[in-house]
N, C-alpha and C positions, 0 to 999 in steps of 0.2 A: 467302466463304460458308461453308467448312469451319470457320473460326475462329468465325463466329457460332453454328453449331450446336454446336460444342464448348462455347462459353460458356453457350449455353442449357442444356446437358446438366449442366454444373457447377451451374447455378443450380436445376435441377428439384428436388432435395430440399427446398431453402428455400421455393419456391414451393408445392410440395405441403404443407409443414408450415403455411405462413400460411393456405392455402386451406381446410385441414381443420378441423373443429370440435376444438380440444384436448381438450375433455371426452370426446368420442365415441372419438377415437383413445387417449386415456388408458383408458377403459373396455375397449376391445378388446385393448389390449396389456400392461396393467399385471399383474404376476405375481399369481396367485390365492393364492399363500402368501406369508408375509413373506419379504422379500429383505433381505440384508445383505452388505456388503463382504466378498469372501472366500468367500461360500458357493458360487459356482460356478466356483471356479478349478480348471483341470486339475491333474492330478498333475505335468505339467511345469512349468506356472506356479507351482505351490506350491514345487516343487524349486528353480526359478531364484530366487524370492523368498528363501528361505531360505538360498541361497548368496550373496545380494547383500551388499555392504559394510555397507549401512545396517542390515540386520538383525544382523549380526555386532556393530556398534557397540552396537544396542539391548540385545543379550544382555550385554555388558560393562557397561552402565549397569544393567541388571536385577540383575546381580551385586552391584553396590554398594547397590541397593535392598534387597536381602534382609534386611541388617542395619541399615538405617536406620529410626529411630524418628521419624516426622514429628509435629511439634507441632499441636496442635488450634488452628486460627486463631479459633475462636469461644470467648467473645464479644469478648475483648479487641481482637484486631486487626481484627475486623469493625467495632467502634465506633469504632476510631480515626480513620476518615475523617470522621465526624461531629464528632469532637472537635479534630482539627487539620487536616484536610484532606488528610492523607496517604493515599495510595490504594496506594502500592507495596509496603508491608510485609504486608498482607493478600494481595494478589495474589502476592507472591513465594511464600509459603507455600502458597496454593492452587496454584499453578503447580507445586510440587514435587509434590503429589499427582497432578496431571494427568500430568505427566512419568513418575512412578513407574507409575502404570496403564498408560500406553502402552508402557513399555519391558517390564513385567512380562506385559502380554498378548502383545507380540511374542516374548518369550522363551519363554513356553508354547506358543505355537502352533508356534515353530520347532523346540522340543526335546521337549516333553512332560514335562519334569522337574517333579515334584510341589512342590519347595520354590518354584517361581515361582507355581504356582496358589494354594498356601496364602497366601503373602504377598499375592498379588492379591486374594483374598477378603478378607483383613483390612482392605486399604485400601478395597475396594468397600463394605463394610459401614460403615467410617468416614464415607464420603463420603455414603452414605445417610442418616446420622444428623446431617448438617449442617442446620442449621435451613432454609437457603436455598442455591441454587446461583447465585443472583444476586449480582453484584459490589456491595460497598458503594457505589461511587460511582454506581451505578443505583439504589440503594434508600435515597435520602436521607432519606425520611420513616420508614424501617424497617418499612414495611409487610409486606415479604417475610420479614424477620427476625423479626417478631413473629407470623407466621402469619395476618395480617389479609388479606393478598392473596397470590395466587400469579401472578406475571409470569414472562414469558420474555424473556432479554436475550441478548447476545453470549455470556456464559459458560455460563449454564444450557443454552441450546439446543446448545452443541457438547458440554458434558458429557452431556447426554441422548445424543446421537449416539454418543459414545465407549462409553458403559455399554451402550446397546441394542446396539451390535456385538458387545459382550463377551458379552451375553446370548445373543444369536443364534448366535455361533460355538461358545461354550463351555457352552450350557446343560446338556448331557448331563455335563460335567464338574464343573459348580459343584454344591456342596451343595443339596438341595431348599430349605433355609431361605434361602440366599444368592440363589438364582434367584427365589424368591418375593418376596424384599424388593426386588430390583432391579426386578422388573416392578411392584410397588406404588408405587415411587417414581417410575419413569417414567410411569406412569399418572397420578399425582397432580401431578407438576410440569411435564409436557410434554403428554401426550396428551389428558388430559381438558381442561385449559384451551384448548388448541387446537382441539379437536373442538367445544367449545361456540362457539367463534367461527365454525367452518364450518357451523354449524347456525343462526346468527345468534341464539344465546342470551347471547352476550357480544359486547360492542363489539371490534373489531380493536386490537391492540396498537398504540400510536402509531407505531412504526418500519414497520409494515405498510403504512401509506399514505404514507410518506416516501420521496423519491427519494436514497438514500444507501446507505452500505455496511452499516448495520445490517440493512437489509432482505435483502440477500443472505446476510449471515453467519448471521442467525437462521434464516432460512428453508432454509438448507443443513443446520444442526443438526437443525432440526425433520422435515426430509425424511430424514435417516438414522435419526432415532428412530422415526418413523411406520412407514417400510418394514419395519424389524427388528422392532419391539416391538408394533405393533397388529396382534392377531390376526383381528379382524373385517375381511373384505375390504371391505365396504360403507363402513365408517368409514375405512379405509385409502384407499380410492378418493376419498371425500369430502374428506379433509384434503390429499391430494396436488393434488387440484384446486383447492383454496383456495391451495395454495403457488403453483401456476401463475399463478392469477389474480393475486396480489399481487406476484410476482416481476417482473412487467412495469414495476412503479414503479422499480425498481432500474435497469433498463435505460434507463428514462428520465432517470436522473441523468447520463447521458452525452450531450453535445451531438451533432449529427449528425458531427463530426469525430473522435469518439471520445476526446477529450481528458478526463482525470480531473481535475476541478477540487479535488478533496479532496487530492490529492497522489498521488505515484507509490507511496508505501507503501500507500495505499488502493485502488490498484489491485490489488496483492498481495492485500490483505485482502478487499476487496469482490469484485471480479471473481474473484479466486481461489477464493473460496467459491462463487461463482456456477458456477465450473467443477466443483467436487466435487457441487453440486447436479446439474448436467447429466449428470455422469458416473454418478451414482447412478441417475438417471431412465433413462439410456440403458440401463444394465445391467439395471435392474428392468423395463424393458418390451421385453426381448429385442432390444434394439438398434433399436428402432422410432421412438422419440422422441428426437431429438437437437436440444437447444436451441441448439447452436452452429451450426445451419443456418438460424436466423432472421436476416432482414436486421438486425434491431436489434443484434445480436452482432457483425456483421463489423468495424465500426470500433473499438469497444472491444478485440477481440481482437487487432487490428493494433498496439495503443498500444504494447507494449513496445519492438519495433524502432524505433518512430518517436519515442520519448522519450528513449532511451539518448543521452548527449552523446558520451562516448568512454570506452573501456575499462570499460564497464559502469556508469559514473557517471551518476546521474540528477540532474535539478535539484531541489532541495530546496524547491520552491514549496509553499506551503500547510503543512499539518501532516504535513511528511515529514522523517524523519531523514536527515541529510545522508549517512550510510552506507548507506542502503537501496539494494538491488539488486533487480531483478525475479527472483522466486525461480524456480529452475529446475523445481522440481515442477509450478508452474502452467503453465509453457510446455510442459512434456511432456504434460499433460492436454489443453490447448488443441489441440496437433498431432495426439495421438492421435485426438480427437473431430472434428477437421476433416480427417482422412485425410492429413495432411502426413507422419505417422510411423506405422509398424506396430510399433515396439518401442522402448520407452525403459527404462532401468534405474530400478527402484523408488526412490522418494524420499520423505520425510516421515516421519510418526509412524503409529502404529496409531490408527484405521483408514485413514487416507488412503492409505498406500502401497498398500493392497490394490487400490484402484482402478487405478492405472496398471498393476499387476501383471496384472489380469484384461483390461485393454483391450490389452496387448501380446501378440503373437505370438512365442512362444519360438523358432520357426524363422526369423524375420526378423532383418534387420541393424538395428543401432540407428541411427537416422538423426541426424545432427548438427543442432544448432539453427542457424536461419538468423540471419545478421548484419544490422544496419542497411545498407540499400543505397543510401539517399538521402543526398546531400550536405547539402540542407537539407530538414528536415521543417517544414511550416507546418500548425499547426492553427489554422484561421481563425475557428472558433467559440470555442475556448477561448483565443484571443490570445496564443499561444505559438509560438516558432519555435526549432528546434534546429539549430545550425551546425556542421558537421563538415569535417575535413580532406578526406574523401572519398578520392579516388584520389591526392592529391598526395603526394608522398613527404617533401617538405620541410616542410610546414606541421606545426607542433608545438602548435598552439592550437585549442580548440574552444569553444563557448559555447551558453548557451540564454537566451532573452529573453521577457519576458512583457509584455503590456499588461493586459486583463481589467478587473476591477471589484472593489470592496471589499465585495461581499455574495455570494462564492463559498462554497461548502461548504467547511468547516473554513478559513475565510477568514484571510488575514493582510492588513493594509494594506499592500499591496506592488505598487501598480500602477507599472509601469516596472522591475520588478526584473530580475536577471540572474545567471547563474553561469558563472565562467570555468574551464575545465579546460586545464592546460598539461602536456604530456608525460605525459598519462593521469592526472593528478591534479587534484582540485578545489583552487583556491588561494583564490579570493575570490568574493564575491557573496552569494547567498541562503543564511544558515547554517541555515535549516529550522526544525523544531519544539523546543518545550520539553518537559521531562518533565511529564507531565500531572498536575495536582493540582485541588484544589477549585474554584480560581479559573479554570482554564483554559476552561470552557465556560459561565461565569458572566457577571454584568453587568460584571465587572471586567477581562474579557478584553483589552480594548484599552488599559488602563492599563499593561499588560506591555510593556516595549521589544521583547521578543521577537515580539510580535504586532503592535504599532503600526509605523510606517515608521521610526522611530528604529533599529530593528535590521535595516534593509533598505538596499540600496545605491541610494537614491533621493534626489531633491533635497529641500531645506528651504528654500522661499522665505518671507521675512519671518519666519523663526523658526518657521514652522508645520509641523506633521506632517500627513499625509493623513487625511481625514475617511472614515468608514465609510459604506456604504450602496450600493446599486445604482447611484445617480447619480454616485458617485465613480468614473469610469472613464476609461479611455484610449480615444482614437480614432485609428485607423489613417490617416495622412495620406499614406504612400508606401511601396511594397514594390518594390523593384528587385533582381532577381536575374540576375547575369551569370556568366560562365564561372568567373571566380576571386573574385568578391566578392558580397556581399549586403548591402542596404540596408533598414532598417525605420525609419520616422520615425512617432513618436507625439505626439499632443496630449495631455498629461498635466494641463492646467489645471483640468478638473473634479474632479480627485481632492482638490484643495485648497480651502479656504475662505479665499481672501485677496482682499478686495474691490479692492485696488489692483492685483492682478495681471491683466494684460490678455492675456497668453500664456506658456505654458511648453510647449517642445517638447523631446522626447528623441529623438535618432536613435541606431541601433546600426548600426555599419559593420563587417563582418567581411570580412577577405582572407586567401587561402590563399597569397599571395606573400610570398617573402623570409622564410620561416619562419612566417609567419602573423601576424596583428595582429587585436585587437578594440577598437573605439573606440566610447566612449559620449560624446555631445555634447548638454549641456543648454543651452538658450537660453531667456532669460526677458525679459519686460518688464513694467514696472510704469509706473502713472500717476503715481507720486511715489516718491522714493528709499527704497528698502528693503535690508535685508540679504538675502544669498543664500549658499547653501551646497550643496554635494553632499557624497557619501560613498562612501568604499571600505569594504566590510567584508572585513576580512583573516582567513582561517582560521588563520593562524600568526603568524609574527613579520614585522616589517618594520622597515626602516631608511631613512633619508633619505640618498641618495648624492649629491645635487645639489639646488639650490633648486627645481628643477621635475621631479624625478625620485625615485621610491621603488623599492625592491626588497622584494618580498614574498617569503616561503618558507614552505612548508608540505610536510612529508612528502617532502623531498627535490626538491622542484620549485620552481624561482625564477621569477618574472615580473617585469619591469621595468613600472613605471607612469609615463608622461610626462604631465605636467600642462600645459596651456595655458589661459590665462585672457584672452587677448586683450589684454594688457597691464595688467590689473587687478591690484594687489597681493592677495596671499592669504596666508593663514595655515593651519597645519596643528596639529590636535590630535587625540589618540588617547585612547580611553576603551574599557575592556571593557564588553561589552553585559551588564547585569545579568540574572541569571536562570540557569537550568540547562537546557543543550540536551540535546536526546537525541543519543547517540553520544559525549558527553563533550566536544564541540567547544567552545573558550572563545575565540570570536571578539573582534577589535577592531574598533571603529568609527573610521576615520579620516576626520575632517572636514576638507574643503577649503573654507574660508571666506574670501569677499572680504572685505577690511579696511574697505572702505568701502561705505556704502549706495549703491545703482546704480537707474538707471531701465531700463537694457539691459545685459545680461551674457551673456557665454557662457564655459561651462568644459567643456574637453575632456580626456578621460583615454583614453589609448592603452595597451592591454596588450600587451606583447611577450614572448615566452619569453627567459629570460636563461640563460647558463652552457651547458655541454655537455649532450647528452642522455643521457650514460651513466649517471650516477647517478639521474636522474630515471625512466629506463626501468626500472631495477632495482626502484626504489620502486614504480613502477607495477605491475611484475609482481607484487610482494609484495602488493599490495592487491587484485590481480584474483581474481574468484571462482573456486575450484577445486572440481572435482567429486570429493569423496571422503566416506566415510561421516560424518566428524565434522562437516564443514561442511554436509552434506545434512541431518542431524538439526537443526542450528541454524537452517538457512535454513526448513526445514519448519514449525518451530515456530510455532503460532499464539499462542504466549505470549511471544515475543521482542520487546521494544519496539523493537530495532533493525531488525526485518524488519517486523513488523506491528504498527502503533499500534492502540490500542483507545480510542475514545471513551467 
């Protein structure tokens, strides 16, 4: 009875938030004056922030920025995307402006030294003179570049938030001309277009009604801009109410189990910015509206601990960089908003780091992050399972497996994919996303081997790759969890268009016994003889050490792969997967192909750790995320392709 009462007490805030009219609660609680990150920091909070490693690092980078002359990316670099499809050269220069503004803002805030302010004003005026803040990849018709339209995208919304916070915090310090120009550009590029949507005078931007990362990222930037730079309280209230209305679409991008089908990097980007939005609203309403207390946020908020395979590594399913880790600053904000922590050291860039600083109690102890507790995490709606050693002291292998379908957000044709981690290092499996270009999100997406099933560790019956579409889906046939083992059996037949194929099943069997093993078994049936092959995607090098055995090596970790074909003769061939992968990965596709056409066949691959654990443990430690100022700034950057992809 006591437990039931306690559980009800924990749920009460969420129940009240759900029952109350959000618009009424917003009107009652939203600050009557503009609010911006850092506005209400206490003297002790500001002192702790200024003394933090991340601020010291920002000051060092601001010192370098003082003598740096940044090139103007307009018009040449902006137009390059339209000419060649290259989106990285413009974004690289644009990101240099963003980084410099963030570092100089932090340095001025922390030290009050005039050179930082003078350089900051110089860059602010340059950015205000840019024809658009929208990325060229999102302005394919050049409507924003030519001034025919003013839209809001991922980059412009976050630029607005950054500059609006500068204006809010430093308005008395900026020259009147700079402050006036900032306000004009924020009005023109963000506030007026969004208020026209709020009043029904303009149709919503396409992303406002989409269930994807764009929704949360853009709305977070708009929220920061509106709260800081809109002086009219009624307009501010109206626009934030519109944000709340459309932000529900983002939460609906998560199935009930909280799985992020866009890829783990997009949990960082999408849900991470939803956390920024939530923190800003929480602080701007005197801590009365906490979006993390909604029922709809519970499962997505629990995703990080449930998706990590081992040693911080994540499965690179969908458009995910294989190096991506769950960013610490998002976990910190989540835990602070949920009351799991009272203090976390500041991380991120300006203005993001100001949020955790204000949410933290300076007199509290810093609470450590929680580690994954489940030996097996199953996402039944996302059709993904993560398999870990758990309490086993001898098991050296972990894995993640997926079923799903081929019409997911940021989809790859990867039904039946998996990732293998040995001694804390990913060695084989799904290699993740390509470096984005003009074709990534166009009609040629699935001609790319990185996106189609050629670049994934899945079967190839009758020489065919997987087809696209919602109907190309796996069906779970069996799930069996025992003390030391886990079995998942999938029907993959519908992922292919092979008229002669009557059955195709893939089973994953994971064992923690005898050092651990992970087995993938493909069983196929045809109505007439056909070719059949499966594939191992190796992240590093491999060698054939026996007719039926391979050794894979990557970053000091070695894995043996035993091949069983039921007596059918097979041949091996390996080719690099064409294209450019995020993170610099250069994977090999090792095809295991039956020499003869078959009606029935089975190929079983068993992965086991090889060699001693000493070297791989050291490599594992070298790749583990460390909490220091340099890494914190890198992880926090919304511009780092390795941490946060942008579509």
